[in-house]
C-alpha positions as CSV (number, residue, x, y, z in Angstrom):
1,M,2.7,26.4,7.3
2,N,3.1,23.7,4.6
3,P,0.9,20.7,4.9
4,R,2.2,17.2,5.6
5,H,1.8,14.8,2.7
6,F,1.8,11.1,2.5
7,I,3.2,10.3,-1.0
8,S,5.7,7.7,0.2
9,L,6.4,5.8,3.5
10,L,9.6,7.9,3.5
11,D,7.5,11.0,4.2
12,L,7.2,9.8,7.8
13,S,9.9,8.8,10.2
14,G,10.1,5.3,11.6
15,D,8.8,6.6,15.0
16,E,5.9,8.3,13.3
17,L,5.0,5.2,11.4
18,R,5.0,3.1,14.5
19,R,2.9,5.6,16.4
20,L,0.5,5.6,13.4
21,I,0.3,1.7,13.5
22,D,-0.3,1.7,17.2
23,R,-3.1,4.3,16.8
24,A,-4.7,2.2,14.0
25,I,-4.8,-0.8,16.4
26,V,-6.4,1.3,19.1
27,L,-9.0,2.7,16.6
28,K,-9.8,-0.8,15.5
29,K,-10.4,-2.0,19.1
30,N,-12.4,1.0,20.1
31,R,-14.8,1.7,17.4
32,N,-16.4,4.7,19.0
33,R,-18.7,6.4,16.5
34,D,-19.1,9.3,18.9
35,Y,-15.5,10.2,18.3
36,Q,-15.7,12.5,15.2
37,P,-12.5,14.5,15.0
38,L,-13.1,15.3,11.3
39,K,-16.6,16.6,11.6
40,G,-17.2,19.2,8.9
41,Q,-14.1,18.2,7.0
42,V,-14.0,17.0,3.4
43,L,-11.8,14.5,1.6
44,A,-11.6,14.7,-2.2
45,M,-10.9,11.3,-3.6
46,I,-9.6,11.4,-7.2
47,F,-9.7,8.0,-9.0
48,E,-8.1,7.4,-12.4
49,K,-7.9,3.7,-11.6
50,S,-10.8,1.6,-10.3
51,S,-10.8,0.5,-6.7
52,T,-12.6,-1.6,-4.1
53,R,-10.6,-1.4,-0.9
54,T,-9.1,2.1,-1.4
55,R,-12.4,3.8,-2.1
56,I,-14.5,2.0,0.6
57,S,-11.8,2.4,3.3
58,F,-11.3,6.1,2.8
59,E,-15.0,6.8,2.3
60,A,-16.0,4.8,5.3
61,G,-13.2,6.2,7.4
62,M,-14.2,9.8,6.8
63,S,-17.8,8.9,7.6
64,H,-16.8,7.2,10.9
65,F,-14.9,10.4,11.8
66,G,-17.8,12.6,11.0
67,G,-16.4,14.0,7.8
68,N,-17.4,13.6,4.1
69,A,-15.7,12.1,1.1
70,L,-16.2,13.3,-2.5
71,F,-15.6,10.7,-5.3
72,L,-14.0,12.4,-8.4
73,S,-13.1,10.8,-11.7
74,P,-11.6,12.2,-14.9
75,R,-14.9,11.4,-16.6
76,D,-16.9,13.9,-14.6
77,T,-14.4,16.7,-13.8
78,Q,-12.0,18.9,-15.8
79,L,-9.2,16.5,-14.9
80,G,-10.2,14.5,-17.9
81,R,-10.3,17.5,-20.2
82,G,-6.8,18.7,-20.1
83,E,-6.9,21.2,-17.2
84,P,-3.3,21.6,-15.9
85,L,-2.6,19.5,-12.8
86,Q,-1.2,22.6,-11.0
87,D,-4.5,24.5,-11.6
88,S,-6.6,21.5,-10.4
89,A,-4.5,21.1,-7.3
90,K,-4.9,24.8,-6.4
91,V,-8.6,24.8,-7.0
92,I,-9.5,21.5,-5.3
93,S,-7.3,22.2,-2.3
94,S,-9.0,25.5,-1.8
95,M,-12.3,23.8,-1.2
96,V,-11.5,20.6,0.7
97,D,-9.4,19.6,3.7
98,C,-7.4,16.7,2.2
99,I,-6.9,15.1,-1.3
100,M,-6.4,11.4,-2.0
101,L,-5.4,10.3,-5.5
102,R,-5.3,6.8,-7.0
103,T,-3.7,7.3,-10.4
104,D,-1.4,5.9,-13.0
105,Q,1.5,8.3,-13.0
106,H,3.4,8.9,-9.7
107,D,4.2,12.4,-11.0
108,T,0.5,13.2,-10.9
109,V,0.5,12.8,-7.1
110,A,3.8,14.6,-6.7
111,T,2.5,17.5,-8.7
112,F,-0.7,17.7,-6.7
113,A,1.3,17.8,-3.5
114,E,3.6,20.5,-4.7
115,H,0.6,22.8,-5.5
116,S,-1.9,21.8,-2.9
117,S,-2.6,23.8,0.2
118,V,-3.9,20.7,2.1
119,P,-2.4,17.3,2.7
120,V,-2.2,14.9,-0.3
121,I,-2.3,11.1,0.1
122,N,-1.0,8.6,-2.4
123,G,-3.8,6.1,-2.7
124,L,-1.8,4.2,-5.4
125,T,0.5,5.0,-8.3
126,D,2.4,2.9,-10.7
127,R,5.5,3.5,-8.5
128,Q,4.3,3.2,-4.9
129,H,1.4,2.0,-2.7
130,P,2.2,3.3,0.8
131,C,-1.3,3.0,2.2
132,Q,-1.3,-0.7,1.6
133,L,1.9,-1.0,3.6
134,L,0.3,0.7,6.6
135,A,-2.3,-2.1,6.6
136,D,0.2,-4.8,6.1
137,M,2.4,-3.6,8.9
138,Q,-0.6,-3.2,11.2
139,T,-1.6,-6.8,10.5
140,Y,1.9,-8.1,11.3
141,F,2.1,-6.0,14.5
142,E,-1.3,-7.3,15.6
143,L,-0.4,-11.0,15.1
144,R,3.4,-11.2,15.6
145,G,4.5,-8.0,17.3
146,D,7.1,-5.5,16.0
147,I,8.5,-6.5,12.6
148,Q,12.0,-5.0,13.4
149,G,14.7,-7.6,12.8
150,K,12.4,-10.0,11.0
151,T,12.7,-11.3,7.4
152,V,10.1,-10.6,4.7
153,A,10.1,-12.4,1.3
154,W,8.7,-10.5,-1.7
155,I,8.1,-12.9,-4.5
156,G,6.9,-11.9,-8.0
157,D,6.8,-8.5,-9.8
158,G,9.1,-5.7,-8.7
159,N,6.1,-3.3,-8.9
160,N,4.7,-0.5,-6.8
161,M,4.0,-2.9,-3.8
162,C,7.6,-4.1,-4.0
163,H,8.8,-0.5,-4.0
164,S,6.8,0.3,-0.9
165,Y,8.1,-2.8,0.8
166,I,11.6,-1.6,0.2
167,H,10.8,1.7,1.9
168,A,9.1,-0.2,4.7
169,A,12.2,-2.3,5.3
170,L,14.2,0.9,5.8
171,R,11.7,2.5,8.1
172,F,10.7,-0.5,10.2
173,G,14.1,-2.2,10.3
174,F,13.4,-5.6,8.7
175,T,15.3,-7.5,6.0
176,L,13.6,-7.8,2.6
177,H,14.3,-10.8,0.4
178,I,13.3,-10.2,-3.2
179,A,12.9,-12.8,-5.9
180,C,11.8,-11.4,-9.3
181,P,12.2,-12.7,-12.9
182,D,14.7,-11.0,-15.1
183,G,13.2,-7.9,-16.6
184,Y,10.7,-7.4,-13.8
185,Q,12.9,-6.2,-10.9
186,P,12.2,-3.1,-8.9
187,L,13.6,0.3,-10.0
188,P,17.3,0.7,-9.1
189,E,16.7,4.1,-7.6
190,I,14.1,2.6,-5.2
191,V,16.4,-0.3,-4.4
192,E,19.1,2.1,-3.5
193,T,17.0,3.7,-0.8
194,G,16.7,0.4,0.9
195,G,20.5,0.0,1.3
196,A,21.5,-3.1,3.3
197,C,17.9,-3.9,4.2
198,V,17.3,-5.4,0.7
199,K,18.7,-8.6,-0.7
200,F,18.1,-10.3,-4.0
201,F,17.7,-14.1,-4.7
202,D,17.7,-16.1,-7.8
203,T,14.8,-18.3,-6.8
204,A,11.6,-17.9,-4.8
205,L,12.3,-20.9,-2.7
206,V,15.7,-19.5,-1.5
207,A,14.2,-16.0,-0.9
208,A,11.4,-17.5,1.3
209,T,13.8,-19.6,3.4
210,H,13.4,-18.7,7.1
211,A,11.1,-15.8,6.2
212,D,8.7,-14.5,8.8
213,L,6.3,-13.0,6.2
214,V,5.8,-14.0,2.6
215,V,4.2,-11.5,0.2
216,T,3.2,-11.4,-3.4
217,D,1.0,-9.6,-5.9
218,V,-0.7,-10.3,-9.2
219,W,1.6,-11.0,-12.1
220,A,-0.2,-8.4,-14.3
221,S,-1.5,-5.3,-12.6
222,M,-4.2,-2.9,-14.0
223,G,-3.0,-1.6,-17.3
224,Q,-0.8,-4.6,-18.0
225,E,-3.5,-7.0,-19.2
226,E,-2.0,-7.1,-22.7
227,E,1.1,-8.6,-21.2
228,Q,-0.8,-11.4,-19.4
229,K,0.4,-14.3,-21.5
230,Q,4.0,-13.0,-21.6
231,R,4.0,-12.5,-17.8
232,E,2.5,-16.0,-17.1
233,I,5.6,-17.5,-18.8
234,A,8.1,-15.1,-17.1
235,F,6.6,-15.7,-13.6
236,N,6.0,-19.4,-14.0
237,N,8.6,-20.2,-11.2
238,Y,7.4,-17.4,-8.9
239,Q,4.2,-18.8,-7.6
240,V,3.7,-18.9,-3.8
241,N,2.7,-22.4,-3.1
242,A,3.0,-24.9,-0.2
243,A,6.7,-25.6,-0.9
244,I,7.4,-21.8,-0.6
245,M,5.5,-21.5,2.7
246,A,7.3,-24.7,4.0
247,A,10.6,-23.0,3.4
248,A,9.6,-20.1,5.5
249,N,9.4,-20.2,9.3
250,R,6.7,-22.3,10.8
251,D,4.8,-19.3,12.1
252,A,5.3,-17.2,8.9
253,L,2.3,-15.2,7.6
254,F,1.2,-14.9,4.0
255,M,-0.1,-11.5,2.7
256,H,-1.5,-10.3,-0.6
257,C,-3.0,-6.8,-1.3
258,L,-5.9,-8.3,-3.3
259,P,-7.5,-8.9,-5.7
260,A,-5.7,-12.2,-6.1
261,H,-5.7,-14.8,-9.0
262,R,-5.7,-18.2,-7.4
263,G,-3.7,-20.6,-9.4
264,E,-1.4,-17.9,-10.7
265,E,0.7,-15.9,-8.3
266,V,-0.6,-17.9,-5.3
267,T,-2.3,-21.3,-4.9
268,A,-5.7,-21.6,-3.3
269,E,-4.1,-23.9,-0.7
270,V,-1.9,-21.0,0.5
271,I,-4.3,-18.0,0.2
272,D,-7.1,-19.9,1.8
273,G,-4.9,-21.7,4.3
274,P,-4.1,-21.1,8.0
275,Q,-1.1,-18.9,7.4
276,S,-3.0,-16.4,5.1
277,V,-4.1,-13.2,6.7
278,V,-5.3,-11.5,3.5
279,F,-8.8,-10.6,4.8
280,Q,-7.5,-9.1,8.1
281,E,-5.0,-7.3,6.0
282,A,-7.7,-5.9,3.7
283,E,-9.9,-4.8,6.7
284,N,-7.0,-3.0,8.2
285,R,-6.9,-0.6,5.2
286,L,-9.8,1.1,7.0
287,H,-8.2,1.4,10.4
288,A,-4.7,2.3,9.1
289,Q,-6.1,5.0,6.9
290,K,-8.3,6.4,9.7
291,A,-5.1,6.7,11.7
292,L,-3.4,8.4,8.8
293,L,-6.3,10.9,8.3
294,E,-6.2,11.7,12.0
295,F,-2.4,12.2,11.9
296,L,-2.6,14.5,8.9
297,L,-5.7,16.5,9.8
298,C,-5.8,16.7,13.5
299,K,-2.9,19.0,14.4
């Protein structure tokens, strides 16, 4: 039997995603350390990109469930010495129960999944960040109920987070308003999957009008530091500030996957203000990923 993978939100149905979110909320409320469904199981965590929330949440989650997590990097494995990904996937999956990768190229995760005998989880690639969306959706469900029929405004770079929000719009049934500078819009093939759920706007203010949730990300992600100055100019009119939040609905929430650069993509007034839920969102990485691990490994 082929394992279930979580490379994209589209790997799960809308019903499965809702059940997963509901389960994450239950696990958060009932932090029973005697419940150890993954006792004796091992998660291999492969990191080509540095991490705070991804590493801690997966490692802590496995510990809470009685399992173990192995931190692997290209510096101390054959992954950094040219061993074919197919070979690495076959070898590693023969020794562990699940593999999580946080890497640059999306194809790396896809290749691992193709050749792995155990579930593979996308911890982040340059193309998608589905685990973060689980946490974001859990946070919205906790505070405002089901997001179906609501409006979400994505403001800023059409990056991996934007791509996963497009998939979330399709699976959860909300409308996604996107405002990006020219040259920084999401990939057309990703946009196409969102269909009528996705709408583009020329300005951040119009995109945020009557939104129930406003989301942004850094202007220059890891690996794009050399573009920082260029991006500061391009994104000058795409900062989430008090005017943007005032255009949204009065009870709108603000989210950011962190780390954030106050004074760039978001003002301190917003991210540290009453509508911001970024730290609840960050904590929910732990609970959502525990629910994901349980879903993939406890069959």
